[in-house]
C-alpha positions in Angstrom: -32.8 -0.4 46.8 -34.8 -1.1 43.8 -32.9 -1.4 40.5 -33.1 0.8 37.4 -34.6 -1.4 34.7 -32.3 -2.2 31.8 -33.1 0.0 28.9 -33.8 -2.2 25.9 -33.3 0.5 22.9 -30.9 -0.5 20.3 -28.2 2.0 19.8 -28.9 3.4 16.3 -27.6 2.0 13.4 -24.4 3.2 11.8 -24.3 3.8 7.7 -23.1 0.8 5.6 -20.5 2.9 4.0 -17.7 0.7 3.7 -15.7 2.8 5.6 -14.4 2.1 9.3 -15.2 5.0 12.1 -11.4 6.4 11.2 -12.3 6.5 7.5 -10.1 3.8 6.4 -12.2 1.0 4.1 -13.6 -2.0 5.5 -12.1 -5.3 4.9 -14.8 -6.4 3.1 -15.0 -3.7 0.8 -11.7 -4.1 -0.3 -10.2 -4.3 -3.8 -8.4 -8.1 -4.7 -5.1 -5.7 -5.8 -5.7 -3.6 -2.4 -5.8 -6.6 -0.3 -2.7 -8.2 -2.6 -0.6 -5.0 -1.8 -1.7 -5.0 1.8 -0.2 -8.4 2.3 2.8 -7.6 0.2 3.3 -4.8 2.5 2.8 -6.9 5.7 5.1 -9.6 4.1 8.1 -6.9 2.4 8.1 -5.4 6.2 9.0 -8.7 7.6 11.8 -9.1 5.0 13.1 -5.8 5.7 12.7 -6.0 9.5 13.3 -10.2 9.9 15.6 -10.7 7.2 13.3 -13.6 6.3 13.8 -15.6 3.1 10.9 -14.9 0.5 9.7 -18.3 0.4 8.7 -18.6 3.9 7.3 -15.6 4.3 5.4 -16.6 1.3 4.2 -19.4 2.7 3.4 -17.9 6.3 1.4 -15.0 4.0 -0.8 -17.5 2.5 -2.0 -18.6 5.5 -3.3 -15.5 7.0 -6.7 -15.1 7.3 -8.2 -13.2 4.3 -5.6 -14.1 1.8 -7.7 -15.8 -0.1 -9.6 -12.6 -1.0 -6.2 -11.1 -2.1 -5.1 -10.9 -5.8 -2.9 -13.5 -5.5 -0.8 -13.1 -8.7 -0.3 -9.5 -7.7 1.1 -10.4 -4.4 3.4 -13.3 -5.9 4.8 -10.1 -8.3 4.9 -7.6 -5.6 6.6 -9.6 -3.0 9.1 -11.7 -5.1 9.6 -8.7 -7.5 10.4 -6.5 -4.9 12.7 -8.8 -3.1 14.6 -9.9 -6.4 15.0 -6.5 -7.2 15.6 -4.2 -4.0 18.8 -2.7 -5.1 17.3 -1.6 -8.4 14.0 -0.4 -6.3 16.5 1.2 -3.8 18.6 3.2 -6.4 15.6 4.7 -7.7 14.3 6.1 -4.7 17.3 6.9 -2.9 18.0 10.1 -4.7 14.4 11.5 -3.9 14.9 11.2 -0.3 15.8 13.8 2.2 17.2 11.3 4.6 19.5 8.3 4.8 17.6 4.7 4.0 18.6 3.7 7.1 16.1 6.5 8.8 13.3 5.7 6.5 10.8 3.3 8.2 10.0 -0.5 7.2 6.5 0.5 6.3 7.5 3.9 4.4 10.3 1.6 2.3 8.1 -1.0 1.9 5.5 1.2 0.4 8.2 2.7 -1.8 9.4 -0.4 -2.6 6.0 -1.3 -3.6 5.5 2.5 -5.5 8.4 1.9 -7.8 7.9 -1.7 -8.4 4.6 -0.8 -9.5 5.2 2.0 -11.5 8.4 0.5 -13.3 6.4 -3.0 -14.1 3.0 -3.2 -13.6 2.0 -0.9 -16.6 -1.8 -2.1 -16.7 -1.8 -0.2 -13.3 -2.4 3.4 -13.9 0.6 5.7 -12.2 -2.5 8.2 -10.3 -3.8 4.3 -9.0 -0.5 3.5 -7.7 0.6 6.8 -5.9 -3.3 6.7 -4.8 -2.9 3.0 -3.1 0.5 3.5 -1.7 -0.8 6.7 0.2 -3.3 5.0 1.5 -1.1 2.3 2.8 0.9 4.3 4.3 -2.1 5.8 5.8 -3.0 2.9 6.9 0.0 1.0 8.4 2.8 3.8 8.6 3.9 6.7 11.0 1.4 10.0 11.5 2.8 11.5 8.4 4.2 9.1 6.6 2.2 9.3 3.6 2.9 12.4 3.0 6.9 11.6 2.6 6.0 8.3 0.8 3.5 10.8 -1.6 6.3 13.0 -2.1 9.0 10.4 -3.5 6.4 8.4 -5.3 5.3 12.0 -7.2 9.0 12.4 -7.5 9.4 9.1 -9.0 6.1 8.6 -11.1 7.9 11.4 -14.6 11.2 9.3 -14.7 9.2 5.9 -15.1 5.6 7.2 -16.4 6.4 10.3 -18.2 4.5 9.4 -21.2 1.4 8.5 -19.5 1.5 11.3 -17.2 2.0 13.8 -20.3 -1.2 11.9 -21.5 -3.0 12.1 -18.5 -1.9 16.1 -18.8 -3.1 16.7 -22.5 -6.4 14.8 -21.9 -7.4 16.7 -18.9 -6.7 20.2 -21.0 -8.6 19.3 -23.5 -11.5 18.5 -21.5 
């Protein structure tokens, strides 16, 4: 019985687009603030699910692989700001929900906290960027259609927190 010769041909090279096969950005191509949001999401999830304290979560998260490439100041603002302002953020989000907060997944809840916090406190981040980044977080880490829900809630919240900025964007678009 003879053995078939081993193929020495290499598989075709994949294009270097910065995207994975599922269409999400590769970790190496993500900006520091995007990475900070991802780590903050994981940390806020630990807070919501495990009821862990912010200091312990912070210490644990900083030891994770890749944290050195994240914007540590933005991570701090998101983690500590969202936990300290949890009741206020929930009060902003709750009127826009079609179900009780207890029925919202911890991932989507955390993403909505990040979005509400950034809309309210991170005025250097354009409102469209906040929405886009939060939708992308929900797509990558959340349930199948969780990103649609997050988008609807944050789109409903943006006019009350960034109405002036939104109006300016709309008037600029009309002039173009």
